[in-house]
N, C-alpha and C positions, 0 to 999 in steps of 0.2 A: 769521317764523313762520307758518304759516298755521293755519286752527283743524284741520285734516287735524292737522297736525304734536300740535298742545297733546292734542287726542284722544287719540292715541298714546302719548304722555308721559304723559298721567292715567293710561292703561291701566296701563300700567310701573311708576308709582307705584301706584296700588291695587294689582297682584298684589306686588308688593313686601313691601306691608305686611302681606297676607292673609298670604304665608307668613311672615312675621315672626309674628304670631298664633298661628301652627298650628306655628310651633317648641317657642314658651311655653307653647303650653295645648290642644294638638293631643293626638288621643288617645295616640299614641307620645310622648309628650315624658316619662313614667316611667319609657317600657321599652329604655333602658338602660344593658346591662351594671352592673355596682358592682364597683370596685376590689380588695375584699376576696371576693368570687366567684374573682376573674381568680388571684388569688396561693392560693385554698385553692384551686381544680383543680392546679397548680402544684404548693402542697406536697403534696397526695396523688401526683401522678402520680412528682415527685424521689425521696418514701419510698418507694416502690415501685422505685424504679430503685434504689436504696441498697438495701430486703430483699434482691432477686434478687444484686444484687456483692456483700455480704457472705455471702450462701450459695453463690455457687462459689465462695466465698476470692478473691478479687480486693482484697477490702476489707477492714483486719480490724473486730475490733468498735471501740477507739478511735475510730476513722475514721470508721463508723460515725457513733460518736453523736457526733463533733462536726459533721461535714457537717448531721446529722440538725437538733441544737440549732441550728445555722444558718439553715436551714429555718424554724425556728419562730420565731425573732427577725426574720424577714422580714416572716412574715406577720403578728405582734404590729404592723407599724409598721403596718399596714393595714389594722390589725381596726378601727379607732375608726369609726362610722358617716359613711358620704356625706354632704357635706352639700351636701343638691340645694335648686334654686329653691322659695322657698315667694313668696305669693302678692304680697307686696309689693316682694321681690325682681325679680319677672316684673315688676309692674309698674312701676317704677324702670327696668329696660332697657326697657319699650315704649317710659316716655313720651321716653328721648332717643333713639330709633330715629325715633320721630314730628315730635320737633322737628328731627331733622337731616333728612328727608324735607322738613317743612315749611318749612324756611329753604330749600336747593337748589329748590321751587316758588317761595316765592317771591320768589327774584331771577330765576328763569328766566323771570317773568311779566312782571318789570320792567325784563331785561333785552337775554335773549332772545326778546322777544315786542314788537319791535319798533311804536315811536308807526304807520310807519306800515302795521306788519302790521293792526295793532287797525281801523285807520282804514278800510282796503278790507277787513273782512270785517262792519265796520259796515256802509261802502257796498253790501257786496251783501247785507246781509238787509232795508236797507230796497230791493232796486233786482226782488231775486226775484222776488215776487207779479207786480208788476206788467210782468216782463217774461213771467212766465207769460200773465197776462190778454192782454197785445198781441200775442202771437203765437195765443194760439189765436183770439179773435177778427178776425186780417188774414189774409188770404187767400195763398196762396202764391205765384200769382203778380204781386201788388202788391211783394211782398219780390223782386221780381225787377226791377222795373222800377228803382225807385229806385238814384240811383249811389251816394248816401251816408246815414248812415243819417237825417241830418234830413231830406233826400227823404220820407224815409218816413212824418211824422210823427208822433216814438214821443209815449207819454205825457208830461204836464209833467216829474215827478214821473221820466222816463228825463233831458230833456233835458239834467238840470241834474246827472246823475250817471252819468256814459258810462264813469267807469274802473267804478263798480259795476257798471254794464250790462253793462261785458265780465265783470267776473268771475262774473257772474250765469252768462252763456249759458257763461263756459266749463266750469262746475261743472256746468248743464242737460245739453251737449253729452257732457260724460264721463262723464256716468251715465247717457246713452243709447250710447254708443260711437261717438260721431262714426257718429250714420245718421240723424239728423234734417234733412232739407234746411231748413225755415223757421229753426232754431238753425245750421247751416253758411254760410243768406246772411249773416246778422245779422253773425255769428263776422266775415267774409272782409273787409264792409264794413271796418264798424270798424276792424281789424288794416292792411284801407288803407288807412282817414283819417288813421291815427297810423307811417303808414310805415314797417310794418313786415314786407316785402314777405313773409321766409322764412316769416312764422306767416301771411300771406296767402296764398301757395301752398298749404299744407296746409290751411288751411281750403277753400278752390277745388280741388285735387285729392278729397276728401273729399266735396266733392259731385259732383265730375264721376263720383263710384263711385257715388255711391248713389242718382243722378237717371236712370231710363232712361222717356225718351228723352232725349240732354244737351240740357240751356235753350240757346239760340245766347247769353247773354249771360251766361250763367257758362263757354264756353267759349273768347271773345272775352277776358272779365277775364282768366283765365287765362294764357293767349298772351302780354296785353300784360305779366303780372306775370314771366314766365317774360324776357322783349323788355328787361323793366324790369333783372331782376336779370343779366340778358348785356351791360350796359350799351349797350342797344339798338343791337345791331350783331347783324345776323342769319347765324345761324351754319347750317349745311344741313338742323339737324333743325326749327329753327323755320322758316326759308323753306317744309320743304316740307309744315309747319302747315297755316303762314299762306298759301299756296295755296292749299289744297283747300277753307280753310275761308268765305278773300273768294269764288272762285268759285263757291261751294257759295250764296253770298248778293249777286248783283251787282247784287240789287235796291237792296240800300242802299248810298245814294251815299257817303251820312261815312263806311260804310269801307271802297269804294274809293280816296276822298283819303287816308283816313287809312294805308294801305296801301300807295299809291304815294308820299308823301312819308316812308315808313318807308326804303321802296326804292332813293330819291332819295338818300335822308344813305347810303346803303351804297352810293352809285356803282354801280349798279345800273339802270343808267340806259336802258336797252335796254327792262326789264320793267317798269321805274315810270310810262316813257311809255307803254306797253301801256294798263295800269290807271290809267291816266288819260284816255287814249283809249275803254278802257272804260265811264267816269263819262260826258265826251262824248257819248257813242251817245246816252246815255236822253236826253237834253235833244231838240226842236226843230231842224229845220235854222233857224239864222238865228235862235235864242233869245239872249236875255244871257246865260242860264249857259251852254250853251254857245259862243259866243265866247270869255269868262273863260277857262274852260277851255281853247280852243283858246290865247289868247294866252299864260295859261300855260305852255302844253306850250311854247311855242315857244321865249319865255323862259327857262323851264328846259335847254331844248337848246342856245340859244346859250349860256348860261353855263357848262354845263360845258365846250361843245368849247374854252371860252375856258380855261377851268381843264384843260386838259390832256386832258380824258376824252376815249372814241375815237366818242363819235358814235354814235348810234343802228343798228343793226344793220336795214338794210332789208328784206333777205330773212324776217326773225323776224320784222316790224310786223304785227299784226292790220288788216283791215279799217277799222276807226276810224281806225287811228294814221295810214296811209295819208289818206285823208281832210282830219285838221286839217291835217298838215303842206301839204295844195294849198288849205287855206281858211285860212291861219294871213296873208297878206299881205290875201286881202281881207276880212280883218277889223283889220288894222292900223292906220286912221285909227280903229276905233269906241276900240282898247287906247290911241292915242293922248288923246282926248278921257278915257278911265278916268282915265291916268296924269293928266293934269291935276285933274280931278274931284278922286284923291284926297291932289293933293297943297295941296291947300285946306283938308286936316283937322289937326288942333292939330300938328305934329312932338314929337319926343320929339328932345329937345336931348339929345346926349351927346359925352363928352370922356372920350378916353384913353387911359394915361399907362401906361407902360413902367419898371421900373425890376430884371427877372430878368438883365437880362445887359447890358451895355456897346454901345453902338449901332454900332460895330463889329463883333461881333459877330457879329450877323443876317444871313441871307443876304436877298438882294435879288430871290432867288425864292420867297421865302417870302411869302406869305398871311396876313389880318389878315380876321378871321371875325368879324363883328358879329351877335348871333343874338338876337332876341324869339321869347321860350316865353309859353304859356298858364300852363307850370308850370316847376320850377327842371329838371325833366328832360324827354324826350319832341320829339315833332320841333317843330323852328321854326314859327310863324307867318309873324314877317317876319326876311329877315335883310340882309346887303349884305359884299360881298367884296371884295378891298382888294389887291391886291399891297404891297407894300413899297419895289421901285422907283417906284411912282408915286405913295411921299411923302414928303412932304418931311420927316421926321420925326413924334417922339411931343413933346409929346401932339399929338394929333390931334382933332379936332372932328370930327362926325359929326349926322348929323338922323335917325329914322324916323321914315316918313309911313307911311299905306294904297297910297303905288306898289309899298311895299317888300313886301308881301305875296305867299309864295306859293304863298295857296290862295283863291279862292272865297269872298265871305260875308263874314261881319260884319268892319266895321272892327275896328282898335286899340281905341277907344274903346269899344267894346260887348263886351271882351272883358278887361278890369278885374280886376282886379289882373294885370301883365304882371312877364315875368322876366328881364331882363336881361343877358348872358352875354358874352364877347371872347376870343378865341383867337388865336395867332399859330401858323399850321402853316410847320413849315417845308420841308414836300413841297407845299403846296397842298391835300389832302386835310384834309375836313371833318371826318371820327373823328377824334377823338384815340390820338395815339399819342406814343412818348416822346420829348424834345426840345425836343416843342411847351409854349409859354410859355399860360397860362391866369390869367383875373384872377376874383375873387369874385363869383359872382352877384348881383344888385341885383333887390329885390322895387320898383315901384311902383304906389303908387292912383292915379297920376292924372300925363296923357297930359305936364304944363308939370312937371312934377317934375324938377329939373336932376340927370344922374346922369352920376357918375364912376366908370368900370371902372379897377382898375389891374391890371397883366398884373404878376405877380409869384411867378407860380408855377408853377418846371417839371416838366414827368409825366416820373412815373420808370418 
């Protein structure tokens, strides 16, 4: 039960006590009709009716006397003074009423108002002044740049009270009808840190509504939240939004690389290679980064063709993409040297077991995938693809090095912690579908950590 619930309950109790007191001691407490007054009026009405009946000859004198005597007896039965409540009686009733209300309040406070709710209210009360002071002293541009609340260097009192910070921000944002960009920025980041994608989406949708113009970080984060909520599968709406956003921000190399990877994971090979070629065109001819990207394009294209993909549609390729194919063989020697250097890095040893189905039930056309990600979800940093027909069965021992990276840039050792996952795709598709077999992801803090993945979950 929250503080607001307690306030409503206390208001109910106060109003109840007020009505009780008014009924006992209010102005109208003595103005109720008395029973003898009611019967006196009835006696007079009935007597008048009897006299009319006697005058008209409907009854004789004996019947008149008998009925009038009966009415008189009824009046005498109620003629005693009413026993109205005196001050002592009212006091006793009030004490009993207050005791019942007090018992209810105590029971509610001990049982209905849980310990967790009390603790949350306490933490929020402590955090609220610090949050207000922090927001007032921090420019909006600074809040937009940080990816997590820790990046924003919050006051020390908030670093160890994130739950109270979240509760305080919710209270502040509700009081302003979710119209303050600073509050919404922090709320969205906190919800993302807690993996509450639905709540984070609401916060960023409110932020998108109030920002004018909309900040690129806001739109990028919102698109990624919706992509994650859609299991990282691009539907027509998301793909159109991403296309528009990325093409308007082609100078952002990380964005081109990320979106190209997302497209590749969704088996949109032609478009993926096009965005990778746009990235390659941003580097000078013969530069190391350009050659690495061209090598990656060649590797990914060959892998897609080996996996049964349709290959790139050359008629739809951009100029940079055609140029990348022409230069891919020229950079093959450098690619070999890069791979040789990468294999000297510390390998990640992975053992993969399978106990979901019998070995006979596995199709030889199925493919084993091993993914290395920065987070549990999202595009992979490195991957291995092995047809089951080329394997000798399970368990299988593999190693992952920087040579398996799908994207140029930092090596695996520079991106720890890493999440490793494996799956068997029955049709060779890297996107999970019903019937595929998956393993529970494993997080490692060091490259020399032994990894054992067990394929034991069948996707429904």
